[in-house]
N, C-alpha and C positions, 0 to 999 in steps of 0.2 A: 037217124042212126049214123049216117055217114059223117055228119058234123060232129057228133059226140065222140065217135071213134077217133077222129082227127085230133080233137082237143085232148083226149086221154093220152094219146101217143106223144103229143107235144109236152104234156106235163111230165111223162116218164122220162123223156129226154132231158128236161130241165132238172129233174131230181137225180139223174144218173151222176155218180161221183166222177169227178175229173181226175185223171191220172196225174200223179205228182211229177212235175217237171224238174229235173235236176238243175241246180244252179251252176252256171258256167264258172263262177268264182270258186265254188267248192271243189270242182274237178281240177281246176288249176292249182289249188292249194295242195291237194293230195299228190298230184304229179310232182310238184316242187319238193314235197317232203320225201317222196321216193327217190327223186334225183339227188337230194341232199344226203340221204343215208348212204348211197353208193360211194361217193367220194370220201365220206368219213371212214368207211371200212378200208378203202385203199390207203388212206392217209395213215390209219393205225398200222396197217401192214408195212407200209414204207418206214414208219418210225421204228417198228420192231426190227425190221431188217437192218436199218441204220444202226440201231443200238447193238445188235449182234455183231455187225461189222466193226464198230468201234471197240467193242470188247475184245474181239479176236485180234484186231490191230494192236491194241494196248498190250495184250498178252504176248504177242509176237515181239513187240519192241522190248518189253521187259525181259523176256527170255534172251533176246539178242544182246541186250546190255549186260545181263548177268554172264553169259558165255564170253562176251568180249572182255569183261573185267577178269574173269577166271583165267582166260587165255593169257593175260598179261601178268597174272599173279600166281595163283595156285597151280594152274596147268602149264605154265611156261616151263620149257625144258631148260634146265640150268646146266652149267658146265661141271662135270665131276672133277675132283681134285686128285692128282697122282703125286705121291710123295715117296721119297726114299727115306725110310725111317733109320736104317742103319746098314752098314756094310762092314763085315768082319772077315778076318783071315781065318779060315778053318784049318788050312794046312799050307805049308810052303816048303819047297825043295830047292836047295842051293847046291849046285854041282859045279865044281871047278874042273872043267875039262882040260884035256891035254891038247885038243885040236885047236890050232891057232885060228881057224875059221869060226870056232865056237868056244871061246875061252871060258865062258860062263853060261850056265843054264839056270834060269829062275822060272819055276812053275809053281803056281799057287792055286788053291781052291778057295773061292770067295763065297760067302753067304750074304745075300742081299734080302733085306726085309722091305717090301714095297706095299703101300696101302693105297686103296682107291676109296675115296669118300663120295657117296652119292647123295646130293641134296634134293633130289626129285621125289615126287610122290609115286613114282613107278620105278620098277627095277631097271638097273643098267646091266644089259647082257653084253658080254664081250667074247671075242674069239681067242684062238691061240695067239700068244704074244711072244716076242723075243726081246732079249736084252743083249746088245752087242758091246763088247769091250775092245778098246783100241789102245795101241801104244805106238807113238810116232807115226800115226796115220795108218797103221796096219792092224787088221783084225787079229786079236790074240785070244778071243774066247766068245762063245755064244751060249746064252742061257735061254731055255724054253720054259714057258708057263702054259698050263692048259686053260681051256675056255672055262667060263663060269659066269656068275651074275652077282651083283651087289644089290641087296634089297633096298627098298625105299628108305631114305633117311638113315642109312646104315653105312658102316665102313668095313670093307673086306681087306684082308692082308694076304699078300702073296709071298711065299718063301721061295727064293730063287737061289740055286747053287750053280756055280760055273767054274770050270777049270780054265785058268788064265795061263796060257803058254807063252811066256815072255821070251823063251829061248828061240822063238821064231824070228825075233828081231835082235837077238843077242849080239849080232855082229855090230850093231850100232851102239852097244853099251861099252863103257869104260869104267866098270865098277869093281874090278877085281881088288884093287888096293883099297878102294873106298869101303868095301864091306868089312874091313877090319875095324872101322869106326861106325860110320852110318852113311847111307846114301839114300836118295829119294828117287822113287819111280813115280812118274805122273801118268796115270791112265785116264781114259775117258770112256764113259758108257752112254749108250743110247737105248732107251726103252720105248717101244711102240705098241700101243694097245688100241684096238678098234672095236667099237661096239655100237649099241643102239638103245635109246630110251623111247618107249612107246607109252603114252598116257591115254588110257581108255581106248586104245587102238585108233585114235584120231590125231593126236599131236605126236608126231614121230620125228626123230632126229638121229641121224648117223653122226657119231662122235669119234674122233681120233685123239687119243691122249699120247703126248710125247714128253719124254723126260731126258734131258741132257745133264750129265754129271761129270764133274772134274774130280778125280780121286788122287790123293797123294799118299803113297806108301813109303814108309821109312824101313829100309831093309839093311840089316847088318847080320853078321854071324851070330851075335848074341841075341838079337831081338828083331822081330818083324811085326810091324803094326801099321794100321791106317791112321794117319794123323790129320787128315782133312777130307771132307766131302762137300762139294759145293754144287747144288743142283738147280736147274731152271726148268720149270714145267711150262707146257704150251698145250692149247686145245684147238682143234680144227674141226 
């Protein structure tokens, strides 16, 4: 019995299934595949981030180029134009005085038509302005114009009226005999207008418009008229 039991147990051990042993090569392959998948995901993320960065950079460069082009073209603040359209005599008073210190008094009321042309895409806003009239270097009249604005790509006209008191310097005149035929008075005017152009609140510029005019008046007892006006405009 002892021998038979031993042989039976030996047979059972021989017929017992042997557990499958994993192959070292298969484990290495699985680990390599897992390791390969991890860098691939990172690579895709990096490519996507790089693509987004390049798109943002291209958009920023495009916007910058467009803004730069517009700043030198459409958004560029241009110089408004100040023009003296006409200057007429509304009224003139001639007074032959008896005072030797003031033998002649010439007072005139002049109407000036001044225009401001705005070539910008934004309004030109300006403050109160003055037009000074001079004779022989002395101020003989000052005209005042109120503040206002010139819309984009429009022209605004300012009507200015001034009393020119030439008798302030009448002691320098020798026109009493000349008034029987005709004599010329040469006046000079200076207009100063200060304002600002603001495009989209970003492109701003303070502008000063100046206009110097030489005016020739022909004065006689029979007729008084302005025979010439020569103006020179400047922008600062």
